[in-house]
Steps between C-alpha positions, in 0.01 A plus 500: 500500500113514483315802654393279795854379559622860497246599748597205724860588480443864587280398802748264627803718463319762701410250769807276509740732353723462190785315686280197559246504215573314168251551222484196251813315615654263259616131555853447383437134426237546225490883462133514588325741720455366851210711612357844457667636800732358777568670827797359697558643844635241728313318654215598271444390138185641328417351166256692280305375188291727294226391256281743311196312356197620309195274472215577256207636696268311286643170591298279743587600864591154612719449200651854557576423866665168413701672225602806712600270794721294280667782300538761761560318824585130446756612242649744739512221766686270259754770431549584875547140594741454217698815598523377858616160399776673282610712801517179717718348251740789497444570126712810415310815446587837329317834457279547205777701311767231589703778672542324836437170684236467756650333821289232669618338810390165642117481437450342847580836650215676313131542567328494155190674412315431179292787348280489189369817349195440279417802274164548327249325720267789534192407708430163340770272620614388843871513635592143596777486764630254755696178444465440127706181506847566632464770765291819562454750225381843574304644207455884444342692211582839346282672757607333820869486436576870488273541816679228699847604400422863558395422848758231587786652318790342678609137473434432867149646493412321190637164584352510853161548336551214251624260782204605722254406220675180429490409869130589517409250228731243647292488813204388273327838501312630201462847351272651242575824328464671170839684531839463675481857620205428714688197653771746572264728679396228732862425585592856572182566687586227739848611572669315213333169596242263352202406715500160663142502636319417167542190293391692177541877481278691236657833420279768368594690173536837650725426801812640326347832407363540858837422649696728261282797583540483881661811649781315663592311180511829293719643786725199500568538125591868545733418787658221299632748236824565689561115532603482128827673590596151633415354147694778331809426708484120400445580123782771505755259634414238241484754216853631584623140518348414146649840363844431648498817708468347846764655724570187710449253219739237633265384765171459301422155620493629855306810388239273324457314810434817687264638241312163503455527875377861458253384239333266752372806699123546460348820368420608857849427627631701194286791596664513845849428382474770226346758733785452749766532223334830364496633839862430560624663175295817561212465263248612763732757656850551635676163587514429870739198498775351294401135530212288602419138585161339412385157557276341229221245519694289249766430775755756356665777668561817279758766562461838320796723477487869380808609313599845355353689220775374259650171431862603557591211718263208424762248653496661841112514501488132411751416773291687751186326398656160530637576843149635610336186369737300721412697798123469417535122497611533875200724575233299343614145607199300391539592128834366335461683185579880465448700179660849479389766272721837465392793295528879478284778673179586305528800282206583261604446151850362576623157440587224749706184528442194716748242659382163609644232733378188644632336820388156624644363816313190635677477831616780726774463746720698769774568235260678271348698775839611612558627141166681506594674824829612343309660203255665729771645724746606219257607230177571689282296280173432674673567841168621629177373332165671559218251444183618331182307446306652206139429457383408147156368386477319171133615453518846665170604664377865480654724763262639761514887516 
């Protein structure tokens, strides 16, 4: 793995998490590398190709630009299109070390994004992007990619940006910019939208720096810090599964589905979900409740359950979590999926454990409602629910004193 490929793998593992990121996957039909990195998180497939190209500065500029475009961008596009074709043909794929297969479902269920990373352009060469023959190719360089993945560091935030950019160009709009990070600043400044008013948008070179220095943007990054609790939970479950120490290992397919749904939460949603979990376990002070129900923008209901300081009866904790999820499905009728997370009260320096369950009931009926009422009556689970609407601001403004 080259230095550029290693950097890409590290960035994407942080953004898309190790469960769904596959550096240099290998085709089983010809034992060749499919691409430099593949992210598969249904319904999204992200295909990355990295090309590091150096062009002699003494070479004629026109010749240099042609050579750069051919080697750094067109070669990536060719690899991206080829990888997409292999995926559509259901070619078998394995990890780079051949330790495990990479599952791919019916390609018709996926939304594919093609990403070229051109390294070494400096200030001499343009980044060509758009439809390069067989679909839209997004092109980044070694400066813009860490910035974009640092700002849009969840799969939902990143793919929404890519889809918005593709949609902008599909409307026949034009955009001129010397760096992808400046295009990102325009998108974020406009509430995660691209402008419709201009046919051609010229983006100044300092737009990103101006955006990143705004007080509310700096506060956002600070307040996002606790959101990474969510990422750690996802990675912890996957790590325990790979190491063979997962407590409820027999249900990993269901667990992977739940983790995949959890990974679709935006960074802002993760901030809220993490804050509420930390509050429940007593990170900010003494716990005030045993369980909590939250409704997510991703159309998922979450149930948090606070267990005891030790793990003496994980089975009982899991059973209670499942029953509470069933009751929560009755309370939040418009959301058919409920994910439950159980853990221990917070003690500084002490360990913890997690239990996870996922309940999906498309249709609700009177029989289920009667079962819920029995659970409420006999066990007291969510018999009385206090509703709270908490106010959160993605880009917090300064407090007036």
